[in-house]
C-alpha positions as CSV (number, residue, x, y, z in Angstrom):
1,X,47.9,26.8,-47.1
2,X,47.1,26.2,-43.4
3,X,48.2,29.8,-42.7
4,X,45.7,31.1,-45.3
5,X,42.8,29.1,-43.8
6,X,43.6,30.2,-40.3
7,X,43.8,33.9,-41.4
8,X,40.3,33.7,-43.0
9,X,38.6,32.4,-39.7
10,X,36.8,35.3,-38.2
11,X,34.4,33.4,-36.0
12,X,31.3,31.2,-36.4
13,X,28.7,31.8,-39.0
14,X,25.0,31.9,-38.1
15,X,24.5,28.5,-39.8
16,X,27.3,26.9,-37.8
17,X,25.9,28.3,-34.6
18,X,22.4,27.1,-35.4
19,X,23.5,23.6,-36.2
20,X,25.6,23.4,-33.0
21,X,22.7,24.7,-30.8
22,X,20.4,22.2,-32.5
23,X,22.7,19.3,-31.8
24,X,23.2,20.4,-28.2
25,X,19.4,20.7,-27.8
26,X,18.8,17.2,-29.1
27,X,21.5,15.7,-26.8
28,X,20.1,17.6,-23.7
29,X,16.5,16.6,-24.7
30,X,17.4,12.9,-24.9
31,X,19.3,13.1,-21.6
32,X,16.3,14.7,-19.9
33,X,14.0,12.0,-21.4
34,X,16.2,9.2,-19.9
35,X,16.5,11.0,-16.6
36,X,12.7,11.5,-16.4
37,X,12.0,7.9,-17.3
38,X,14.4,6.7,-14.6
39,X,12.9,9.0,-12.0
40,X,9.3,8.0,-12.8
41,X,10.3,4.3,-12.7
42,X,12.0,4.8,-9.3
43,X,8.9,6.5,-8.0
44,X,6.5,3.7,-9.2
45,X,8.9,1.1,-7.7
46,X,9.1,2.9,-4.4
47,X,5.3,3.3,-4.2
48,X,4.8,-0.4,-4.9
49,X,7.4,-1.3,-2.3
50,X,5.7,0.9,0.4
51,X,2.3,-0.6,-0.5
52,X,3.5,-4.2,-0.4
53,X,5.4,-3.7,2.9
54,X,2.4,-2.1,4.6
55,X,-0.2,-4.6,3.3
56,X,2.0,-7.6,4.0
57,X,3.0,-6.4,7.5
58,X,-0.7,-5.6,8.3
59,X,-1.9,-9.0,7.1
60,X,0.8,-10.8,9.0
61,X,-0.1,-9.0,12.2
62,X,-3.9,-9.7,11.7
63,X,-3.2,-13.4,11.1
64,X,-1.1,-13.6,14.3
65,X,-3.9,-11.9,16.3
66,X,-7.0,-13.7,14.8
67,X,-5.5,-17.2,14.9
68,X,-6.0,-17.4,18.7
69,X,-9.3,-15.5,19.0
70,X,-12.0,-17.1,21.1
71,X,-14.8,-14.9,19.9
72,X,-15.1,-13.1,16.5
73,X,-17.7,-10.6,15.2
74,X,-17.6,-9.1,11.7
75,X,-19.3,-5.8,11.4
76,X,-20.2,-5.3,15.1
77,X,-22.9,-2.7,15.8
78,X,-20.7,-0.9,18.3
79,X,-17.2,-1.0,19.5
80,X,-17.3,-1.7,23.3
81,X,-14.2,-1.9,25.5
82,X,-12.7,-5.2,26.3
83,X,-12.5,-6.4,22.7
84,X,-9.8,-5.9,20.1
85,X,-10.6,-4.5,16.6
86,X,-9.2,-4.1,13.1
87,X,-10.9,-1.3,11.2
88,X,-10.5,1.4,8.6
89,X,-10.4,5.1,9.4
90,X,-9.8,7.7,6.7
91,X,-8.0,5.1,4.5
92,X,-5.7,3.9,7.2
93,X,-5.8,0.5,8.8
94,X,-6.1,0.7,12.6
95,X,-5.7,-1.9,15.3
96,X,-7.3,-1.2,18.7
97,X,-6.5,-3.6,21.5
98,X,-8.7,-4.6,24.5
99,X,-7.5,-1.7,26.6
100,X,-8.4,0.9,23.9
101,X,-4.9,1.7,22.8
102,X,-4.7,2.2,19.0
103,X,-1.9,1.4,16.6
104,X,-1.8,2.4,12.9
105,X,-0.9,-0.6,10.8
106,X,-1.0,1.1,7.4
107,X,-0.9,4.9,7.4
108,X,-2.6,6.5,4.4
109,X,-1.5,10.0,5.3
110,X,2.2,9.1,5.6
111,X,2.3,6.7,2.6
112,X,-0.1,8.7,0.3
113,X,-1.9,5.4,-0.4
114,X,-5.5,4.7,0.6
115,X,-5.8,1.3,2.2
116,X,-8.8,-1.0,2.4
117,X,-9.8,-4.2,4.2
118,X,-12.6,-6.6,3.9
119,X,-13.4,-9.4,6.3
120,X,-15.6,-12.5,5.6
121,X,-16.3,-16.0,6.9
122,X,-15.3,-18.9,4.8
123,X,-18.3,-21.1,4.6
124,X,-19.6,-22.3,8.0
125,X,-16.2,-23.0,9.4
126,X,-14.1,-21.1,11.9
127,X,-12.0,-19.6,9.1
128,X,-11.7,-15.8,8.6
129,X,-10.9,-14.7,5.1
130,X,-9.7,-11.1,4.7
131,X,-8.4,-8.9,1.9
132,X,-6.1,-6.0,2.4
133,X,-5.8,-3.6,-0.5
134,X,-3.7,-0.5,-1.4
135,X,-5.2,2.1,-3.7
136,X,-8.1,-0.1,-4.8
137,X,-6.5,-2.8,-6.9
138,X,-2.9,-1.3,-7.1
139,X,-1.9,-4.1,-4.6
140,X,-4.1,-6.7,-3.0
141,X,-3.5,-9.5,-0.6
142,X,-6.1,-12.1,0.3
143,X,-5.5,-14.6,3.0
144,X,-7.4,-16.9,5.4
145,X,-6.7,-17.8,9.0
146,X,-8.3,-20.5,11.1
147,X,-9.4,-19.3,14.5
148,X,-8.2,-22.1,16.7
149,X,-10.0,-21.2,19.9
150,X,-13.6,-20.9,18.6
151,X,-15.4,-23.7,20.3
152,X,-19.0,-23.0,19.4
153,X,-20.9,-21.7,16.3
154,X,-22.1,-18.7,18.3
155,X,-18.5,-17.6,18.9
156,X,-18.3,-16.4,15.2
157,X,-20.9,-13.9,14.3
158,X,-21.2,-12.2,10.9
159,X,-23.5,-9.1,10.7
160,X,-24.5,-8.0,7.2
161,X,-22.0,-10.2,5.2
162,X,-18.6,-8.9,4.5
163,X,-17.3,-6.1,6.6
164,X,-14.5,-3.6,7.2
165,X,-14.5,-4.0,11.0
166,X,-13.7,-7.1,12.9
167,X,-14.1,-7.5,16.7
168,X,-12.5,-10.3,18.5
169,X,-11.4,-11.4,22.0
170,X,-8.5,-13.6,23.0
171,X,-8.9,-16.1,25.8
172,X,-5.9,-14.7,27.7
């Protein structure tokens, strides 16, 4: 009987081939869906990690600089030498020290993320509040820092409310 069945086998029929190809297509399609899902999840996670790292690093550096400022101006009319600045330029967060040397804290070209910053004064105190954002509201960090070396009310000037530029000078 087995010899008879083996003698009658002349290859695959069109129906068998179609069923096999359909099953292979379904398996490959499901495999691609799982791969694509994993790849996109990895990309979103990597983008979030880059945004968090840049925003937190920038905010930490700004806190360490502004804490010991002796004179602060939010939204200065110009940017004269001798002062340090935090400001936005083309979606990147820039730090410029008193000598004029610039350092990019959060690079929008490299990260493909547009950063934002907003500085304000908390009440009538010597507390600076600022918010650093990545791609609008994709990631946002708001923090406050007390400027310990502000001795007079005139040492903290706010021009036109909240601003994206802050000018300050350290006592040393």
